[in-house]
N, CA, C and O atoms as a GROMACS GRO file, in nm:
protein
  528
    1MET      N    1  -5.535   2.280   0.802
    1MET     CA    2  -5.426   2.320   0.890
    1MET      C    3  -5.325   2.206   0.893
    1MET      O    4  -5.347   2.102   0.954
    2ASN      N    5  -5.219   2.227   0.828
    2ASN     CA    6  -5.113   2.127   0.820
    2ASN      C    7  -4.997   2.172   0.906
    2ASN      O    8  -4.905   2.237   0.857
    3GLU      N    9  -5.000   2.137   1.034
    3GLU     CA   10  -4.896   2.176   1.124
    3GLU      C   11  -4.787   2.068   1.127
    3GLU      O   12  -4.815   1.948   1.123
    4ALA      N   13  -4.665   2.113   1.132
    4ALA     CA   14  -4.555   2.019   1.140
    4ALA      C   15  -4.552   1.954   1.278
    4ALA      O   16  -4.571   2.021   1.380
    5VAL      N   17  -4.528   1.827   1.279
    5VAL     CA   18  -4.521   1.757   1.406
    5VAL      C   19  -4.382   1.781   1.463
    5VAL      O   20  -4.282   1.759   1.395
    6PRO      N   21  -4.374   1.824   1.587
    6PRO     CA   22  -4.242   1.852   1.649
    6PRO      C   23  -4.163   1.719   1.661
    6PRO      O   24  -4.221   1.612   1.680
    7PRO      N   25  -4.033   1.728   1.649
    7PRO     CA   26  -3.953   1.606   1.661
    7PRO      C   27  -3.959   1.551   1.802
    7PRO      O   28  -3.984   1.624   1.898
    8HIS      N   29  -3.935   1.424   1.812
    8HIS     CA   30  -3.931   1.354   1.941
    8HIS      C   31  -3.822   1.420   2.027
    8HIS      O   32  -3.720   1.466   1.976
    9HIS      N   33  -3.845   1.424   2.157
    9HIS     CA   34  -3.756   1.491   2.252
    9HIS      C   35  -3.614   1.434   2.240
    9HIS      O   36  -3.518   1.510   2.237
   10ASP      N   37  -3.600   1.302   2.232
   10ASP     CA   38  -3.468   1.238   2.224
   10ASP      C   39  -3.396   1.278   2.094
   10ASP      O   40  -3.274   1.293   2.094
   11GLU      N   41  -3.469   1.294   1.986
   11GLU     CA   42  -3.408   1.332   1.859
   11GLU      C   43  -3.350   1.472   1.868
   11GLU      O   44  -3.243   1.499   1.814
   12VAL      N   45  -3.422   1.562   1.938
   12VAL     CA   46  -3.370   1.700   1.954
   12VAL      C   47  -3.240   1.695   2.036
   12VAL      O   48  -3.142   1.761   2.000
   13ILE      N   49  -3.237   1.620   2.144
   13ILE     CA   50  -3.118   1.608   2.226
   13ILE      C   51  -3.005   1.550   2.144
   13ILE      O   52  -2.892   1.599   2.147
   14SER      N   53  -3.038   1.444   2.070
   14SER     CA   54  -2.934   1.374   1.993
   14SER      C   55  -2.873   1.466   1.888
   14SER      O   56  -2.751   1.466   1.870
   15GLU      N   57  -2.956   1.543   1.817
   15GLU     CA   58  -2.906   1.632   1.713
   15GLU      C   59  -2.827   1.747   1.772
   15GLU      O   60  -2.724   1.786   1.716
   16SER      N   61  -2.871   1.802   1.883
   16SER     CA   62  -2.803   1.919   1.938
   16SER      C   63  -2.672   1.883   2.003
   16SER      O   64  -2.580   1.965   2.003
   17SER      N   65  -2.658   1.763   2.058
   17SER     CA   66  -2.536   1.727   2.127
   17SER      C   67  -2.437   1.654   2.036
   17SER      O   68  -2.324   1.629   2.076
   18GLY      N   69  -2.478   1.620   1.915
   18GLY     CA   70  -2.391   1.545   1.826
   18GLY      C   71  -2.376   1.402   1.870
   18GLY      O   72  -2.275   1.338   1.842
   19ARG      N   73  -2.476   1.350   1.940
   19ARG     CA   74  -2.470   1.213   1.990
   19ARG      C   75  -2.555   1.124   1.903
   19ARG      O   76  -2.670   1.155   1.871
   20LEU      N   77  -2.497   1.011   1.865
   20LEU     CA   78  -2.564   0.907   1.787
   20LEU      C   79  -2.604   0.797   1.884
   20LEU      O   80  -2.520   0.744   1.956
   21GLU      N   81  -2.733   0.763   1.886
   21GLU     CA   82  -2.789   0.681   1.994
   21GLU      C   83  -2.802   0.531   1.969
   21GLU      O   84  -2.851   0.459   2.056
   22SER      N   85  -2.758   0.483   1.854
   22SER     CA   86  -2.776   0.339   1.826
   22SER      C   87  -2.674   0.298   1.717
   22SER      O   88  -2.611   0.382   1.653
   23TRP      N   89  -2.662   0.169   1.699
   23TRP     CA   90  -2.580   0.114   1.591
   23TRP      C   91  -2.628   0.168   1.457
   23TRP      O   92  -2.548   0.201   1.370
   24LYS      N   93  -2.760   0.176   1.441
   24LYS     CA   94  -2.816   0.221   1.312
   24LYS      C   95  -2.778   0.366   1.285
   24LYS      O   96  -2.746   0.400   1.171
   25GLU      N   97  -2.782   0.452   1.385
   25GLU     CA   98  -2.748   0.590   1.366
   25GLU      C   99  -2.599   0.605   1.335
   25GLU      O  100  -2.559   0.681   1.247
   26ILE      N  101  -2.518   0.531   1.411
   26ILE     CA  102  -2.372   0.533   1.388
   26ILE      C  103  -2.341   0.488   1.244
   26ILE      O  104  -2.262   0.551   1.173
   27ALA      N  105  -2.403   0.378   1.204
   27ALA     CA  106  -2.381   0.324   1.070
   27ALA      C  107  -2.429   0.421   0.961
   27ALA      O  108  -2.363   0.436   0.858
   28ALA      N  109  -2.544   0.485   0.983
   28ALA     CA  110  -2.592   0.582   0.888
   28ALA      C  111  -2.495   0.700   0.877
   28ALA      O  112  -2.468   0.748   0.767
   29TYR      N  113  -2.443   0.746   0.988
   29TYR     CA  114  -2.350   0.858   0.992
   29TYR      C  115  -2.225   0.824   0.910
   29TYR      O  116  -2.173   0.908   0.838
   30LEU      N  117  -2.178   0.700   0.923
   30LEU     CA  118  -2.059   0.656   0.853
   30LEU      C  119  -2.086   0.603   0.712
   30LEU      O  120  -1.994   0.570   0.637
   31ARG      N  121  -2.216   0.596   0.678
   31ARG     CA  122  -2.261   0.544   0.550
   31ARG      C  123  -2.213   0.401   0.527
   31ARG      O  124  -2.163   0.368   0.420
   32ARG      N  125  -2.226   0.320   0.625
   32ARG     CA  126  -2.188   0.180   0.620
   32ARG      C  127  -2.299   0.098   0.687
   32ARG      O  128  -2.394   0.152   0.743
   33GLY      N  129  -2.284  -0.036   0.679
   33GLY     CA  130  -2.380  -0.122   0.746
   33GLY      C  131  -2.350  -0.138   0.894
   33GLY      O  132  -2.240  -0.109   0.941
   34VAL      N  133  -2.451  -0.184   0.965
   34VAL     CA  134  -2.437  -0.198   1.110
   34VAL      C  135  -2.324  -0.298   1.145
   34VAL      O  136  -2.243  -0.274   1.235
   35ARG      N  137  -2.321  -0.409   1.072
   35ARG     CA  138  -2.218  -0.512   1.103
   35ARG      C  139  -2.076  -0.458   1.074
   35ARG      O  140  -1.982  -0.490   1.147
   36THR      N  141  -2.062  -0.379   0.971
   36THR     CA  142  -1.931  -0.321   0.943
   36THR      C  143  -1.890  -0.228   1.054
   36THR      O  144  -1.774  -0.231   1.096
   37VAL      N  145  -1.980  -0.145   1.105
   37VAL     CA  146  -1.947  -0.053   1.214
   37VAL      C  147  -1.916  -0.131   1.342
   37VAL      O  148  -1.826  -0.092   1.417
   38GLN      N  149  -1.987  -0.238   1.368
   38GLN     CA  150  -1.959  -0.322   1.486
   38GLN      C  151  -1.822  -0.386   1.474
   38GLN      O  152  -1.748  -0.397   1.572
   39ARG      N  153  -1.786  -0.428   1.352
   39ARG     CA  154  -1.653  -0.487   1.331
   39ARG      C  155  -1.547  -0.380   1.352
   39ARG      O  156  -1.443  -0.408   1.412
   40TRP      N  157  -1.571  -0.258   1.305
   40TRP     CA  158  -1.474  -0.149   1.324
   40TRP      C  159  -1.453  -0.125   1.473
   40TRP      O  160  -1.341  -0.099   1.517
   41GLU      N  161  -1.559  -0.134   1.551
   41GLU     CA  162  -1.543  -0.114   1.694
   41GLU      C  163  -1.448  -0.218   1.752
   41GLU      O  164  -1.360  -0.187   1.832
   42ARG      N  165  -1.467  -0.346   1.709
   42ARG     CA  166  -1.381  -0.454   1.762
   42ARG      C  167  -1.239  -0.445   1.711
   42ARG      O  168  -1.144  -0.461   1.788
   43THR      N  169  -1.222  -0.420   1.582
   43THR     CA  170  -1.089  -0.436   1.522
   43THR      C  171  -1.013  -0.305   1.503
   43THR      O  172  -0.890  -0.307   1.499
   44GLU      N  173  -1.081  -0.193   1.490
   44GLU     CA  174  -1.014  -0.068   1.460
   44GLU      C  175  -1.042   0.042   1.561
   44GLU      O  176  -1.018   0.160   1.535
   45SER      N  177  -1.095   0.003   1.679
   45SER     CA  178  -1.115   0.096   1.790
   45SER      C  179  -1.205   0.215   1.757
   45SER      O  180  -1.176   0.329   1.794
   46LEU      N  181  -1.313   0.188   1.687
   46LEU     CA  182  -1.412   0.291   1.664
   46LEU      C  183  -1.466   0.340   1.800
   46LEU      O  184  -1.504   0.258   1.883
   47PRO      N  185  -1.470   0.470   1.822
   47PRO     CA  186  -1.509   0.520   1.957
   47PRO      C  187  -1.657   0.509   1.983
   47PRO      O  188  -1.734   0.599   1.948
   48VAL      N  189  -1.697   0.398   2.044
   48VAL     CA  190  -1.835   0.376   2.082
   48VAL      C  191  -1.845   0.357   2.232
   48VAL      O  192  -1.763   0.289   2.293
   49HIS      N  193  -1.945   0.419   2.290
   49HIS     CA  194  -1.962   0.410   2.437
   49HIS      C  195  -2.082   0.322   2.466
   49HIS      O  196  -2.168   0.304   2.380
   50ARG      N  197  -2.088   0.267   2.583
   50ARG     CA  198  -2.198   0.174   2.621
   50ARG      C  199  -2.258   0.211   2.755
   50ARG      O  200  -2.189   0.250   2.848
   51HIS      N  201  -2.388   0.197   2.760
   51HIS     CA  202  -2.464   0.202   2.887
   51HIS      C  203  -2.491   0.056   2.922
   51HIS      O  204  -2.554  -0.014   2.844
   52HIS      N  205  -2.446   0.010   3.036
   52HIS     CA  206  -2.468  -0.127   3.074
   52HIS      C  207  -2.596  -0.136   3.157
   52HIS      O  208  -2.615  -0.066   3.257
   53HIS      N  209  -2.686  -0.226   3.110
   53HIS     CA  210  -2.811  -0.252   3.177
   53HIS      C  211  -2.814  -0.396   3.225
   53HIS      O  212  -2.717  -0.469   3.206
   54ASP      N  213  -2.926  -0.437   3.288
   54ASP     CA  214  -2.935  -0.573   3.338
   54ASP      C  215  -2.925  -0.676   3.230
   54ASP      O  216  -2.847  -0.771   3.240
   55LYS      N  217  -3.005  -0.659   3.124
   55LYS     CA  218  -3.010  -0.760   3.018
   55LYS      C  219  -2.918  -0.727   2.901
   55LYS      O  220  -2.833  -0.807   2.862
   56ARG      N  221  -2.937  -0.609   2.847
   56ARG     CA  222  -2.863  -0.569   2.728
   56ARG      C  223  -2.814  -0.426   2.741
   56ARG      O  224  -2.884  -0.340   2.795
   57GLY      N  225  -2.694  -0.401   2.691
   57GLY     CA  226  -2.643  -0.266   2.696
   57GLY      C  227  -2.684  -0.189   2.571
   57GLY      O  228  -2.712  -0.247   2.466
   58THR      N  229  -2.686  -0.056   2.584
   58THR     CA  230  -2.708   0.028   2.468
   58THR      C  231  -2.580   0.099   2.430
   58THR      O  232  -2.492   0.117   2.514
   59VAL      N  233  -2.570   0.138   2.307
   59VAL     CA  234  -2.451   0.204   2.260
   59VAL      C  235  -2.481   0.345   2.218
   59VAL      O  236  -2.594   0.377   2.181
   60TYR      N  237  -2.381   0.430   2.222
   60TYR     CA  238  -2.391   0.564   2.169
   60TYR      C  239  -2.250   0.611   2.130
   60TYR      O  240  -2.150   0.559   2.177
   61ALA      N  241  -2.247   0.709   2.045
   61ALA     CA  242  -2.119   0.765   2.000
   61ALA      C  243  -2.139   0.912   1.974
   61ALA      O  244  -2.251   0.957   1.954
   62PHE      N  245  -2.031   0.986   1.974
   62PHE     CA  246  -2.034   1.129   1.947
   62PHE      C  247  -1.976   1.154   1.807
   62PHE      O  248  -1.874   1.097   1.769
   63ARG      N  249  -2.044   1.241   1.732
   63ARG     CA  250  -2.000   1.272   1.598
   63ARG      C  251  -1.856   1.322   1.593
   63ARG      O  252  -1.779   1.279   1.507
   64HIS      N  253  -1.819   1.411   1.683
   64HIS     CA  254  -1.687   1.468   1.679
   64HIS      C  255  -1.578   1.362   1.706
   64HIS      O  256  -1.469   1.370   1.650
   65GLU      N  257  -1.607   1.264   1.791
   65GLU     CA  258  -1.512   1.156   1.818
   65GLU      C  259  -1.498   1.068   1.694
   65GLU      O  260  -1.388   1.022   1.662
   66ILE      N  261  -1.607   1.042   1.624
   66ILE     CA  262  -1.604   0.962   1.502
   66ILE      C  263  -1.528   1.036   1.392
   66ILE      O  264  -1.453   0.976   1.316
   67ASP      N  265  -1.549   1.170   1.385
   67ASP     CA  266  -1.478   1.248   1.282
   67ASP      C  267  -1.326   1.243   1.306
   67ASP      O  268  -1.249   1.230   1.211
   68ILE      N  269  -1.284   1.254   1.432
   68ILE     CA  270  -1.142   1.244   1.466
   68ILE      C  271  -1.088   1.106   1.434
   68ILE      O  272  -0.978   1.093   1.381
   69TRP      N  273  -1.165   1.003   1.467
   69TRP     CA  274  -1.125   0.865   1.435
   69TRP      C  275  -1.108   0.847   1.286
   69TRP      O  276  -1.011   0.784   1.242
   70LEU      N  277  -1.198   0.900   1.206
   70LEU     CA  278  -1.190   0.889   1.059
   70LEU      C  279  -1.066   0.956   1.008
   70LEU      O  280  -0.996   0.902   0.923
   71GLU      N  281  -1.038   1.076   1.059
   71GLU     CA  282  -0.917   1.146   1.014
   71GLU      C  283  -0.789   1.068   1.048
   71GLU      O  284  -0.699   1.057   0.964
   72ASN      N  285  -0.781   1.016   1.168
   72ASN     CA  286  -0.666   0.936   1.209
   72ASN      C  287  -0.653   0.809   1.123
   72ASN      O  288  -0.542   0.769   1.088
   73ARG      N  289  -0.761   0.750   1.092
   73ARG     CA  290  -0.763   0.631   1.008
   73ARG      C  291  -0.715   0.661   0.867
   73ARG      O  292  -0.641   0.582   0.809
   74LYS      N  293  -0.756   0.777   0.810
   74LYS     CA  294  -0.706   0.817   0.680
   74LYS      C  295  -0.560   0.846   0.680
   74LYS      O  296  -0.489   0.806   0.588
   75GLU      N  297  -0.514   0.916   0.785
   75GLU     CA  298  -0.370   0.948   0.795
   75GLU      C  299  -0.286   0.822   0.808
   75GLU      O  300  -0.176   0.814   0.752
   76ALA      N  301  -0.336   0.722   0.882
   76ALA     CA  302  -0.262   0.598   0.899
   76ALA      C  303  -0.260   0.517   0.767
   76ALA      O  304  -0.162   0.450   0.737
   77ALA      N  305  -0.367   0.524   0.691
   77ALA     CA  306  -0.374   0.445   0.569
   77ALA      C  307  -0.291   0.508   0.457
   77ALA      O  308  -0.242   0.436   0.371
   78ALA      N  309  -0.274   0.641   0.456
   78ALA     CA  310  -0.203   0.708   0.347
   78ALA      C  311  -0.058   0.666   0.341
   78ALA      O  312  -0.013   0.630   0.232
   79PRO      N  313   0.021   0.669   0.450
   79PRO     CA  314   0.162   0.624   0.440
   79PRO      C  315   0.174   0.479   0.400
   79PRO      O  316   0.262   0.444   0.322
   80ALA      N  317   0.089   0.396   0.452
   80ALA     CA  318   0.096   0.251   0.419
   80ALA      C  319   0.072   0.232   0.270
   80ALA      O  320   0.143   0.154   0.206
   81ALA      N  321  -0.024   0.299   0.214
   81ALA     CA  322  -0.053   0.285   0.069
   81ALA      C  323   0.065   0.335  -0.010
   81ALA      O  324   0.102   0.276  -0.111
   82GLU      N  325   0.124   0.446   0.034
   82GLU     CA  326   0.240   0.502  -0.036
   82GLU      C  327   0.359   0.406  -0.030
   82GLU      O  328   0.430   0.391  -0.129
   83ASP      N  329   0.381   0.342   0.083
   83ASP     CA  330   0.489   0.244   0.097
   83ASP      C  331   0.466   0.126   0.004
   83ASP      O  332   0.562   0.075  -0.055
   84ASP      N  333   0.343   0.082  -0.011
   84ASP     CA  334   0.312  -0.030  -0.098
   84ASP      C  335   0.341   0.006  -0.246
   84ASP      O  336   0.395  -0.075  -0.322
   85ARG      N  337   0.303   0.128  -0.282
   85ARG     CA  338   0.329   0.172  -0.420
   85ARG      C  339   0.480   0.181  -0.446
   85ARG      O  340   0.527   0.139  -0.552
   86VAL      N  341   0.556   0.233  -0.353
   86VAL     CA  342   0.698   0.246  -0.372
   86VAL      C  343   0.766   0.110  -0.381
   86VAL      O  344   0.848   0.088  -0.469
   87SER      N  345   0.730   0.019  -0.289
   87SER     CA  346   0.794  -0.111  -0.292
   87SER      C  347   0.755  -0.190  -0.416
   87SER      O  348   0.838  -0.264  -0.470
   88ALA      N  349   0.636  -0.178  -0.462
   88ALA     CA  350   0.592  -0.250  -0.583
   88ALA      C  351   0.664  -0.194  -0.705
   88ALA      O  352   0.706  -0.269  -0.793
   89SER      N  353   0.677  -0.063  -0.710
   89SER     CA  354   0.743  -0.002  -0.829
   89SER      C  355   0.893  -0.029  -0.827
   89SER      O  356   0.955  -0.036  -0.932
   90ALA      N  357   0.951  -0.044  -0.709
   90ALA     CA  358   1.095  -0.067  -0.701
   90ALA      C  359   1.127  -0.216  -0.721
   90ALA      O  360   1.245  -0.251  -0.726
   91GLY      N  361   1.028  -0.303  -0.732
   91GLY     CA  362   1.050  -0.443  -0.753
   91GLY      C  363   1.085  -0.520  -0.629
   91GLY      O  364   1.159  -0.617  -0.637
   92HIS      N  365   1.035  -0.479  -0.515
   92HIS     CA  366   1.065  -0.546  -0.388
   92HIS      C  367   0.969  -0.663  -0.370
   92HIS      O  368   0.886  -0.662  -0.279
   93ARG      N  369   0.983  -0.761  -0.455
   93ARG     CA  370   0.905  -0.886  -0.443
   93ARG      C  371   1.004  -1.001  -0.457
   93ARG      O  372   1.016  -1.060  -0.565
   94PRO      N  373   1.074  -1.033  -0.351
   94PRO     CA  374   1.184  -1.128  -0.359
   94PRO      C  375   1.144  -1.265  -0.412
   94PRO      O  376   1.217  -1.324  -0.492
   95ALA      N  377   1.032  -1.316  -0.370
   95ALA     CA  378   0.992  -1.450  -0.414
   95ALA      C  379   0.963  -1.451  -0.564
   95ALA      O  380   1.006  -1.540  -0.636
   96PHE      N  381   0.891  -1.351  -0.608
   96PHE     CA  382   0.859  -1.342  -0.753
   96PHE      C  383   0.986  -1.323  -0.836
   96PHE      O  384   1.005  -1.388  -0.939
   97ASP      N  385   1.072  -1.235  -0.790
   97ASP     CA  386   1.198  -1.209  -0.860
   97ASP      C  387   1.284  -1.335  -0.870
   97ASP      O  388   1.345  -1.362  -0.974
   98ALA      N  389   1.288  -1.410  -0.762
   98ALA     CA  390   1.366  -1.536  -0.760
   98ALA      C  391   1.311  -1.636  -0.861
   98ALA      O  392   1.388  -1.702  -0.931
   99ILE      N  393   1.180  -1.648  -0.867
   99ILE     CA  394   1.119  -1.742  -0.964
   99ILE      C  395   1.146  -1.701  -1.107
   99ILE      O  396   1.176  -1.785  -1.192
  100VAL      N  397   1.137  -1.571  -1.134
  100VAL     CA  398   1.164  -1.523  -1.268
  100VAL      C  399   1.308  -1.550  -1.307
  100VAL      O  400   1.336  -1.596  -1.417
  101GLU      N  401   1.399  -1.522  -1.217
  101GLU     CA  402   1.542  -1.549  -1.242
  101GLU      C  403   1.565  -1.696  -1.270
  101GLU      O  404   1.635  -1.731  -1.366
  102TRP      N  405   1.508  -1.781  -1.189
  102TRP     CA  406   1.524  -1.926  -1.208
  102TRP      C  407   1.472  -1.972  -1.340
  102TRP      O  408   1.539  -2.047  -1.411
  103MET      N  409   1.349  -1.928  -1.377
  103MET     CA  410   1.291  -1.966  -1.506
  103MET      C  411   1.372  -1.913  -1.622
  103MET      O  412   1.389  -1.981  -1.723
  104SER      N  413   1.423  -1.791  -1.609
  104SER     CA  414   1.506  -1.733  -1.714
  104SER      C  415   1.631  -1.814  -1.735
  104SER      O  416   1.669  -1.842  -1.849
  105ALA      N  417   1.697  -1.852  -1.627
  105ALA     CA  418   1.820  -1.936  -1.637
  105ALA      C  419   1.790  -2.069  -1.698
  105ALA      O  420   1.869  -2.118  -1.779
  106ALA      N  421   1.679  -2.132  -1.664
  106ALA     CA  422   1.639  -2.262  -1.717
  106ALA      C  423   1.613  -2.249  -1.867
  106ALA      O  424   1.657  -2.334  -1.945
  107LEU      N  425   1.542  -2.146  -1.908
  107LEU     CA  426   1.515  -2.128  -2.050
  107LEU      C  427   1.641  -2.098  -2.130
  107LEU      O  428   1.650  -2.138  -2.246
  108GLN      N  429   1.737  -2.031  -2.072
  108GLN     CA  430   1.862  -2.005  -2.142
  108GLN      C  431   1.939  -2.133  -2.168
  108GLN      O  432   2.019  -2.140  -2.262
  109ARG      N  433   1.916  -2.235  -2.085
  109ARG     CA  434   1.984  -2.363  -2.108
  109ARG      C  435   1.904  -2.452  -2.202
  109ARG      O  436   1.963  -2.528  -2.279
  110ILE      N  437   1.771  -2.444  -2.198
  110ILE     CA  438   1.687  -2.531  -2.278
  110ILE      C  439   1.690  -2.491  -2.426
  110ILE      O  440   1.705  -2.576  -2.513
  111ILE      N  441   1.676  -2.363  -2.454
  111ILE     CA  442   1.663  -2.319  -2.594
  111ILE      C  443   1.785  -2.356  -2.678
  111ILE      O  444   1.768  -2.407  -2.789
  112PRO      N  445   1.908  -2.332  -2.629
  112PRO     CA  446   2.023  -2.374  -2.713
  112PRO      C  447   2.027  -2.524  -2.736
  112PRO      O  448   2.062  -2.569  -2.845
  113ALA      N  449   1.992  -2.601  -2.634
  113ALA     CA  450   1.991  -2.749  -2.651
  113ALA      C  451   1.887  -2.790  -2.753
  113ALA      O  452   1.911  -2.884  -2.829
  114TYR      N  453   1.773  -2.724  -2.758
  114TYR     CA  454   1.671  -2.755  -2.856
  114TYR      C  455   1.720  -2.720  -2.994
  114TYR      O  456   1.701  -2.797  -3.089
  115ARG      N  457   1.784  -2.603  -3.008
  115ARG     CA  458   1.830  -2.560  -3.139
  115ARG      C  459   1.940  -2.654  -3.193
  115ARG      O  460   1.953  -2.669  -3.314
  116LYS      N  461   2.019  -2.715  -3.108
  116LYS     CA  462   2.122  -2.803  -3.152
  116LYS      C  463   2.071  -2.946  -3.168
  116LYS      O  464   2.148  -3.039  -3.192
  117LYS      N  465   1.938  -2.960  -3.154
  117LYS     CA  466   1.870  -3.092  -3.174
  117LYS      C  467   1.909  -3.192  -3.063
  117LYS      O  468   1.894  -3.313  -3.083
  118ARG      N  469   1.956  -3.146  -2.950
  118ARG     CA  470   1.980  -3.238  -2.841
  118ARG      C  471   1.855  -3.267  -2.762
  118ARG      O  472   1.850  -3.364  -2.687
  119LEU      N  473   1.754  -3.185  -2.778
  119LEU     CA  474   1.623  -3.209  -2.712
  119LEU      C  475   1.514  -3.218  -2.816
  119LEU      O  476   1.510  -3.139  -2.910
  120SER      N  477   1.427  -3.313  -2.800
  120SER     CA  478   1.316  -3.326  -2.893
  120SER      C  479   1.210  -3.219  -2.863
  120SER      O  480   1.209  -3.158  -2.757
  121VAL      N  481   1.123  -3.201  -2.959
  121VAL     CA  482   1.012  -3.106  -2.939
  121VAL      C  483   0.929  -3.149  -2.817
  121VAL      O  484   0.892  -3.068  -2.733
  122ARG      N  485   0.901  -3.279  -2.811
  122ARG     CA  486   0.820  -3.330  -2.701
  122ARG      C  487   0.887  -3.304  -2.564
  122ARG      O  488   0.822  -3.259  -2.469
  123MET      N  489   1.016  -3.332  -2.555
  123MET     CA  490   1.089  -3.316  -2.429
  123MET      C  491   1.092  -3.165  -2.391
  123MET      O  492   1.073  -3.129  -2.275
  124THR      N  493   1.116  -3.079  -2.491
  124THR     CA  494   1.117  -2.934  -2.464
  124THR      C  495   0.981  -2.888  -2.415
  124THR      O  496   0.972  -2.806  -2.324
  125GLY      N  497   0.876  -2.941  -2.476
  125GLY     CA  498   0.740  -2.905  -2.433
  125GLY      C  499   0.714  -2.946  -2.286
  125GLY      O  500   0.653  -2.871  -2.210
  126TRP      N  501   0.761  -3.068  -2.250
  126TRP     CA  502   0.743  -3.113  -2.113
  126TRP      C  503   0.818  -3.024  -2.013
  126TRP      O  504   0.766  -2.989  -1.907
  127ILE      N  505   0.940  -2.990  -2.050
  127ILE     CA  506   1.021  -2.904  -1.964
  127ILE      C  507   0.956  -2.771  -1.947
  127ILE      O  508   0.947  -2.721  -1.835
  128LEU      N  509   0.911  -2.709  -2.054
  128LEU     CA  510   0.842  -2.580  -2.042
  128LEU      C  511   0.714  -2.587  -1.959
  128LEU      O  512   0.683  -2.496  -1.882
  129LEU      N  513   0.641  -2.699  -1.977
  129LEU     CA  514   0.519  -2.716  -1.901
  129LEU      C  515   0.552  -2.724  -1.748
  129LEU      O  516   0.480  -2.668  -1.665
  130VAL      N  517   0.659  -2.794  -1.715
  130VAL     CA  518   0.697  -2.804  -1.575
  130VAL      C  519   0.737  -2.669  -1.521
  130VAL      O  520   0.702  -2.635  -1.408
  131LEU      N  521   0.808  -2.592  -1.601
  131LEU     CA  522   0.853  -2.460  -1.557
  131LEU      C  523   0.736  -2.365  -1.530
  131LEU      O  524   0.739  -2.283  -1.439
  132ILE      N  525   0.634  -2.378  -1.613
  132ILE     CA  526   0.518  -2.291  -1.593
  132ILE      C  527   0.436  -2.334  -1.481
  132ILE      O  528   0.335  -2.272  -1.450
   0.00000   0.00000   0.00000
């Protein structure tokens, strides 16, 4: 007689109410590590609730609140990623552009001087090394 062992009472309540009862359960639901989920609570407002006790508090979260948080997080990340792609493709990197312009202008002056033998190979090499 192989009878199935009934689940623990707390597990039944947890599953039926959509409530996650610990950091481990929250992390497993999000498919991340416990420390990552704790960091998200601190830095990204992951919806976690606490029962305060004398020594240590316990945490819990609701699946539907986490699902809403995930959706909001994805929506917030999508426009930012799109803005990054647009600005990178449009060449909005002022520091990099300025350096490239400066190096280009310097090379335009060095190469003709080298060709007219006003600069030695050694001196041209040193100048190029400094530019790089």
